[in-house]
C-alpha positions in Angstrom: -70.3 -17.3 -47.0 -68.4 -20.3 -48.7 -71.2 -22.7 -48.5 -73.6 -20.7 -50.3 -75.5 -21.5 -53.3 -72.6 -24.8 -53.2 -75.1 -26.1 -55.9 -72.6 -27.0 -59.0 -74.2 -24.5 -61.7 -73.6 -21.5 -58.5 -69.9 -22.9 -58.2 -69.1 -22.3 -62.1 -71.1 -19.0 -62.2 -68.4 -16.8 -64.3 -67.0 -16.7 -67.8 -64.4 -13.8 -66.7 -62.3 -14.6 -64.2 -61.1 -11.6 -61.0 -57.6 -10.5 -61.0 -55.9 -10.9 -57.7 -58.1 -8.8 -55.5 -56.2 -5.6 -54.4 -56.3 -4.1 -51.0 -55.8 -0.7 -49.3 -56.4 1.9 -46.5 -57.4 5.6 -47.0 -58.9 7.8 -44.0 -58.7 4.7 -42.2 -61.3 2.8 -43.9 -60.7 -0.4 -46.3 -60.7 -0.5 -49.7 -61.1 -3.6 -52.4 -59.7 -2.6 -55.6 -60.9 -5.4 -58.6 -60.4 -6.0 -61.9 -61.3 -8.4 -64.9 -58.1 -10.5 -65.4 -56.6 -9.0 -68.9 -58.6 -6.2 -68.3 -57.4 -1.9 -67.5 -60.1 -1.3 -65.6 -60.7 -1.5 -62.1 -63.3 -0.5 -60.0 -62.8 0.3 -55.7 -65.6 -1.3 -53.3 -65.1 0.5 -49.8 -65.1 -2.1 -47.5 -67.0 -0.1 -44.7 -64.5 -1.2 -41.6 -61.1 0.6 -40.4 -60.6 -3.1 -38.7 -58.9 -5.4 -41.1 -60.2 -8.6 -39.9 -63.9 -7.2 -40.5 -63.0 -5.5 -43.9 -61.4 -8.9 -45.0 -64.5 -10.6 -44.2 -66.2 -8.1 -46.1 -64.2 -8.6 -49.2 -64.9 -11.8 -49.5 -68.8 -11.0 -49.4 -68.6 -8.8 -51.7 -66.2 -10.6 -54.1 -68.2 -13.8 -54.0 -71.3 -11.8 -55.0 -69.7 -10.3 -57.4 -68.6 -13.4 -59.3 -72.3 -15.2 -58.3 -74.1 -12.0 -60.0 -71.8 -12.1 -63.1 -71.3 -8.8 -61.4 -67.3 -9.5 -62.6 -68.5 -8.5 -65.9 -69.3 -4.9 -67.1 -69.7 -5.9 -70.9 -72.9 -8.2 -69.6 -75.7 -7.5 -71.0 -79.1 -7.6 -69.4 -80.0 -10.4 -71.1 -77.1 -12.5 -70.3 -77.5 -11.3 -66.8 -81.1 -12.4 -66.6 -80.6 -15.4 -67.5 -77.7 -15.8 -65.2 -80.2 -14.5 -61.9 -83.2 -17.1 -63.3 -80.8 -20.5 -63.1 -79.8 -18.9 -59.6 -84.1 -18.4 -58.8 -84.1 -22.8 -60.0 -81.0 -24.0 -57.8 -82.3 -22.4 -55.0 -85.0 -23.6 -55.0 -83.8 -27.3 -56.2 -81.1 -27.4 -53.2 -82.6 -29.4 -50.6 -81.5 -28.1 -47.1 -81.1 -30.1 -44.2 -83.4 -28.5 -41.1 -80.6 -28.5 -38.8 -78.9 -25.6 -41.5 -82.2 -24.0 -41.8 -80.7 -21.3 -40.1 -77.3 -21.3 -41.1 -79.2 -21.2 -45.0 -81.0 -18.1 -44.0 -77.9 -16.3 -42.9 -76.1 -17.0 -45.9 -78.9 -15.8 -48.3 -79.0 -12.4 -45.7 -75.0 -12.1 -45.8 -75.0 -12.2 -49.6 -78.1 -9.3 -49.7 -75.6 -6.9 -47.6 -73.2 -7.8 -49.5 -75.3 -6.7 -53.0 -76.3 -3.5 -50.7 -72.3 -2.4 -50.3 -71.8 -3.7 -53.8 -74.8 -0.8 -55.0 -73.7 1.9 -52.4 -70.2 2.4 -53.6 -69.5 0.0 -57.1 -69.3 1.9 -60.4 -72.3 0.1 -62.1 -73.9 -0.1 -65.6 -77.5 -0.2 -66.1 -77.7 -4.0 -66.5 -75.6 -4.4 -63.9 -77.6 -2.2 -61.5 -80.1 -3.5 -62.6 -78.9 -7.2 -61.3 -77.6 -6.5 -58.1 -81.7 -5.0 -57.4 -83.2 -8.1 -58.6 -80.6 -10.0 -56.8 -81.1 -8.3 -53.1 -84.4 -9.1 -54.9 -84.0 -12.5 -55.0 -81.6 -13.2 -51.5 -85.1 -11.4 -49.7 -86.5 -14.4 -51.8 -84.4 -17.3 -51.4 -85.3 -16.3 -47.1 -88.5 -16.2 -47.5 -88.5 -20.3 -49.6 -86.9 -21.5 -46.2 -89.8 -20.3 -44.5 -91.8 -22.2 -46.8 -93.2 -19.5 -48.9 -92.4 -19.9 -51.8 -94.1 -17.3 -53.7 -91.6 -15.0 -54.2 -88.8 -16.8 -55.6 -91.5 -18.8 -58.2 -93.0 -14.7 -58.3 -89.6 -13.7 -59.7 -88.9 -16.4 -61.8 -92.3 -15.9 -63.8 -91.4 -12.1 -64.1 -88.6 -12.9 -66.0 -89.7 -15.9 -68.5 -92.5 -13.0 -69.2 -89.6 -11.0 -70.0 -88.0 -13.0 -72.0 -91.4 -13.9 -73.7 -91.9 -10.8 -74.6 -88.9 -10.0 -76.5 -89.2 -13.1 -78.7 -92.6 -11.9 -79.5 -90.9 -8.8 -80.5 -88.4 -10.0 -82.2 -90.5 -12.7 -84.7 -94.3 -10.5 -84.7 -94.1 -8.6 -88.4 -97.0 -7.0 -85.7 -95.0 -5.9 -83.1 -91.4 -5.2 -84.1 -92.3 -3.3 -88.1 -94.0 -0.8 -88.4 -95.2 2.5 -86.1 -94.2 2.9 -82.8 -96.5 1.0 -80.4 -97.8 3.7 -78.0 -96.9 2.6 -74.1 -99.6 5.1 -72.3 -96.7 5.0 -69.0 -97.8 7.8 -66.9 -96.0 10.8 -66.6 -93.6 10.7 -64.1 -93.2 14.2 -62.2 -90.5 15.3 -60.0 -92.5 14.6 -57.0 -92.9 11.3 -57.9 -89.0 10.4 -58.7 -88.1 12.0 -55.5 -90.8 10.8 -53.5 -88.9 6.7 -54.8 -85.1 8.4 -54.3 -85.8 9.3 -51.1 -87.0 6.0 -50.2 -84.3 4.0 -51.1 -81.5 6.1 -49.6 -83.7 8.3 -46.5 -82.5 5.2 -44.2 -78.5 6.1 -45.0 -78.6 10.4 -44.3 -78.5 11.8 -40.9 -81.5 13.8 -40.2 -80.4 17.3 -40.8 -79.0 16.1 -44.3 -82.5 14.7 -45.1 -84.1 18.1 -44.3 -81.7 20.1 -46.0 -82.2 17.8 -49.3 -85.8 17.7 -49.4 -85.7 22.0 -48.8 -83.9 21.8 -51.7 -86.0 19.3 -54.0 -89.1 21.6 -53.1 -87.5 24.3 -54.6 -86.4 22.1 -57.7 -90.0 21.6 -57.9 -91.4 24.6 -57.3 -89.6 26.0 -60.5 -90.3 23.2 -62.2 -93.4 23.3 -62.0 -93.2 27.3 -62.7 -92.0 26.0 -66.2 -93.6 24.0 -67.1 -91.5 20.6 -66.8 -93.7 17.7 -65.8 -92.9 15.0 -67.5 -89.5 13.7 -67.1 -89.3 11.2 -69.2 -89.6 13.9 -72.1 -87.1 16.1 -70.7 -84.7 17.8 -72.7 -81.7 20.2 -72.7 -83.9 22.7 -73.2 -86.7 22.0 -70.3 -83.3 22.3 -68.1 -82.3 25.5 -69.8 -85.5 27.1 -68.7 -85.2 25.7 -65.5 -82.0 26.9 -64.4 -82.7 30.2 -66.1 -85.5 29.9 -63.1 -83.6 28.9 -60.4 -81.6 31.8 -60.7 -83.8 34.3 -59.8 -82.7 36.0 -56.5 -80.4 33.6 -55.9 -76.3 33.1 -55.9 -74.6 30.6 -58.5 -73.3 28.9 -55.7 -76.5 28.2 -54.5 -78.0 27.5 -58.1 -75.4 25.6 -58.7 -75.9 23.3 -55.6 -79.5 22.9 -56.6 -78.7 21.8 -59.8 -75.9 18.7 -58.4 -79.2 17.7 -56.4 -80.8 17.9 -60.0 -77.9 15.4 -61.2 -77.8 13.2 -58.3 -81.5 12.3 -58.8 -81.9 12.5 -62.1 -78.6 10.2 -62.5 -80.2 7.8 -60.6 -83.4 7.1 -62.2 -81.5 6.1 -65.2 -79.4 3.8 -63.1 -83.0 2.6 -61.9 -84.2 2.3 -65.5 -87.5 5.0 -64.6 -85.6 8.2 -67.2 -83.8 6.7 -70.3 -81.2 10.4 -70.4 -80.5 12.9 -67.8 -79.8 15.7 -69.7 -78.9 18.1 -66.9 -75.4 17.2 -66.9 -72.4 20.2 -67.2 -74.8 23.3 -66.9 -73.9 24.3 -64.1 -72.9 28.0 -64.1 -69.2 29.6 -64.2 -69.7 32.6 -63.9 -70.5 34.4 -60.7 -70.9 30.7 -58.9 -68.3 31.3 -55.7 -69.9 31.9 -52.7 -70.4 36.2 -52.2 -69.6 36.0 -48.7 -66.7 37.1 -48.1 -64.6 37.5 -44.1 -64.8 40.4 -41.6 -62.3 42.7 -40.9 -59.9 42.6 -37.3 -61.9 45.7 -37.0 -65.3 44.5 -37.2 -64.2 41.5 -35.0 -62.6 43.0 -32.2 -65.3 45.3 -32.0 -68.1 43.0 -32.2 -66.1 41.1 -29.7 -66.6 44.1 -27.4 -70.1 44.6 -27.9 -71.3 40.8 -26.5 -68.5 41.2 -23.6 -71.0 43.8 -22.3 -73.9 41.2 -22.4 -75.0 39.3 -18.6 -72.6 36.7 -17.8 -74.9 33.9 -18.5 -75.8 34.8 -22.0 -75.9 32.5 -24.6 -75.7 34.6 -27.1 -72.3 36.4 -25.4 -71.0 32.9 -25.4 -72.0 32.2 -28.8 -70.6 34.7 -30.9 -67.2 34.6 -29.1 -66.8 31.0 -29.6 -67.5 31.4 -33.6 -64.5 33.8 -33.5 -61.8 32.3 -31.6 -62.9 29.0 -33.1 -63.7 29.1 -36.5 -67.1 26.4 -35.8 -69.4 26.5 -37.2 -73.3 27.4 -35.7 -74.6 24.3 -35.8 -71.5 23.3 -34.4 -71.4 25.9 -31.7 -75.7 25.3 -30.7 -74.9 21.7 -30.5 -72.8 22.2 -27.4 -73.4 20.8 -24.4 -71.3 21.2 -20.8 -69.5 17.8 -21.3 -68.1 19.0 -24.6 -66.3 22.0 -23.1 -63.0 20.0 -21.8 -59.2 20.0 -20.7 -57.1 17.9 -23.6 -53.0 18.0 -22.8 -53.7 20.7 -20.6 -55.7 23.1 -22.7 -59.3 23.6 -22.7 -61.3 23.1 -25.7 -64.4 22.4 -27.3 -64.8 19.0 -28.9 -67.2 18.9 -31.5 -68.7 15.7 -32.6 -72.1 13.7 -33.0 -71.9 11.9 -29.7 -75.2 12.3 -28.6 -78.9 11.8 -29.6 -79.9 15.5 -32.0 -76.3 16.2 -33.1 -74.9 16.3 -36.5 -71.9 16.9 -37.8 -71.0 17.9 -41.6 -69.0 15.5 -42.0 -66.1 13.0 -41.0 -64.0 15.6 -41.4 -65.9 18.2 -38.8 -65.5 15.9 -35.6 -62.5 17.8 -33.6 -60.8 19.5 -30.7 -60.6 23.1 -31.0 -58.7 24.8 -28.3 -59.5 28.0 -26.5 -57.1 30.7 -26.2 -57.5 33.0 -23.4 -57.5 36.6 -24.0 -57.7 36.0 -28.4 -59.5 38.8 -29.6 -60.2 39.8 -25.9 -61.5 36.4 -25.2 -62.0 35.6 -21.8 -61.8 31.6 -20.8 -62.3 32.1 -16.8 -65.8 33.6 -17.4 -66.3 31.2 -20.1 -65.9 28.4 -18.3 -67.7 29.5 -15.1 -71.0 30.7 -17.6 -70.9 27.7 -18.7 -71.9 25.9 -14.9 -74.2 29.2 -15.1 -76.3 27.0 -18.4 -74.8 29.7 -21.0 -74.4 27.4 -23.9 -77.4 27.6 -26.0 -78.3 24.1 -26.0 -78.8 24.6 -22.3 -82.0 26.9 -23.1 -83.0 25.2 -26.3 -81.4 26.9 -29.6 -81.5 24.6 -32.3 -78.8 25.5 -35.4 -81.8 27.9 -37.5 -82.6 29.6 -34.7 -79.3 30.4 -33.6 -78.3 31.4 -36.6 -80.8 33.8 -36.9 -81.2 35.3 -33.6 -77.0 35.9 -33.5 -77.4 37.2 -37.0 -79.4 40.0 -35.1 -76.4 40.4 -32.8 -74.2 40.8 -35.7 -76.7 44.3 -36.9 -76.9 45.8 -33.6 -73.3 45.4 -33.0 -71.6 46.7 -36.5 -74.5 48.4 -38.1 -74.2 50.7 -41.5 -70.4 48.8 -41.7 -72.3 45.8 -41.6 -71.5 44.6 -46.1 -74.7 42.8 -47.2 -71.9 40.2 -48.1 -71.1 39.3 -44.7 -73.1 36.9 -42.3 -72.4 35.0 -39.4 -70.5 32.3 -42.3 -67.7 35.3 -41.9 -66.8 35.1 -38.7 -65.4 31.4 -39.6 -63.3 32.8 -43.1 -62.4 35.7 -40.8 -60.0 33.0 -39.2 -59.0 31.1 -42.0 -57.8 34.3 -43.3 -56.2 35.2 -40.1 -54.3 32.0 -40.4 -53.3 32.1 -44.0 -51.9 36.1 -43.4 -49.9 34.7 -40.8 -48.2 32.0 -42.5 -49.9 29.2 -40.9 -49.4 26.2 -42.8 -53.0 24.6 -44.7 -52.6 21.1 -42.3 -52.4 23.2 -39.3 -55.4 25.8 -40.2 -58.0 22.6 -42.3 -57.2 20.7 -38.5 -58.5 23.7 -36.9 -61.8 24.4 -38.8 -62.4 20.6 -39.6 -61.8 21.3 -43.9 -60.8 18.5 -45.9 -58.7 19.0 -49.4 -60.0 16.1 -50.8 -56.5 14.3 -51.0 -55.3 11.2 -48.6 -52.3 13.0 -47.7 -53.7 15.4 -45.5 -56.8 14.0 -44.6 -54.9 10.8 -43.0 -51.6 13.5 -41.9 -54.9 16.7 -40.9 -56.5 14.0 -38.6 -53.1 13.9 -36.0 -52.4 17.1 -35.4 -51.8 17.4 -31.2 -54.3 20.2 -29.4 -51.3 22.5 -28.7 -50.2 23.0 -32.5 -53.6 24.4 -33.4 -53.7 25.7 -30.0 -50.5 27.7 -31.4 -52.7 28.6 -35.1 -55.4 29.9 -33.4 -52.4 32.3 -30.8 -50.8 32.8 -34.2 -54.1 33.9 -36.1 -55.3 36.4 -33.7 -52.6 37.8 -32.7 -53.3 41.8 -32.8 -50.6 42.3 -34.9 -52.4 40.1 -37.9 -54.1 42.2 -40.3 -58.1 40.9 -41.9 -58.5 43.9 -44.4 -61.6 43.8 -47.1 
């Protein structure tokens, strides 16, 4: 990276110097914190590695990219950044490269593009900086093409920058353009479908298959609500338009669901502003405050015991029987149980556990904290460990029956209704089994970091997220055993 763009004008790239960088580790991953000298404003960038040597290499690449592209100056205007970008383009064209150095230079340009990509994902950017990052990545690709003998992409970028500068000068000096009535832009309306398609084109490769599917579903719901309220051009959207949209989304939906949809809306509109497709995002601070909490509640202990008695009467090789049982005694999510394979049922420190992971194709977990070992407590709520291990060998896991998480959720909720009948409330769903274990651990006085290590929750704090990941299987076994003891009562 040190040899990259090594012409004199690029070595003296920045009028603002960076203070000494600060590196730290959070949840096992290294981060870089940088700030301009004399400024109290800093930014933090993930180095995307838990290996220190690799993280330090990434750090040097990012710091170099910040300086080369003037991204260490948050006060820089687009006009200043654009001038810097044009100089870089001319420098790349003017820099001779020997035949022997072609591969090395190509790798350097690729590394710089990767550094800019990392900055775009984790760096706090102004709108001019966001434009610079996108243009910088484009220029690095053009630079690689130049090494292959194709100068058209690089020349095209320089010509576009010159045309933009000429247009700005014309607007400033020509009375016919700078004075009088606004000129018509003739821009096409920007629909929600068009905006989200552009958003997904940029982000889809970074999303898990399950996350991508749910994101598309949420986008579709929002789009249908927009059509119903007549919001067809997001470039012209107002606060009043978003209020109408929110009202439409509230039809038949819980407050927590509406807020989740509004979060997705804000996310896309913020991206639209950064990408200069929109002038402003009017959807901020529109979440519901009243009745926004989830309406799902825990089952009582009596209900769970009754449910476990019901499924114990199902055949030994019934996937429904053991799925319900695992949900009740481990607090796992439906998707986590649906993805379990025989290899995920294993002994650790002498205790049988389910290993919740995404180590195979098609498996997916909610986040990094969801990857965990959860011990199986024999006798908890009537759970028969030896019978379960025998059933596993008979093929009783849902994954061996081709059961997907959605199908598992649908069919297991039907088992709940059959087992509990009228005692089941409308707010009690399959996920309420997870609530039951969490509530049981709380009622039994289990410390929070042990409880969250069992359920795979994250507190969002550095202290727990580092410490909680190291909770032993034995400690988790004791926490579950204590929580599901017959003397612990969970009442509604």
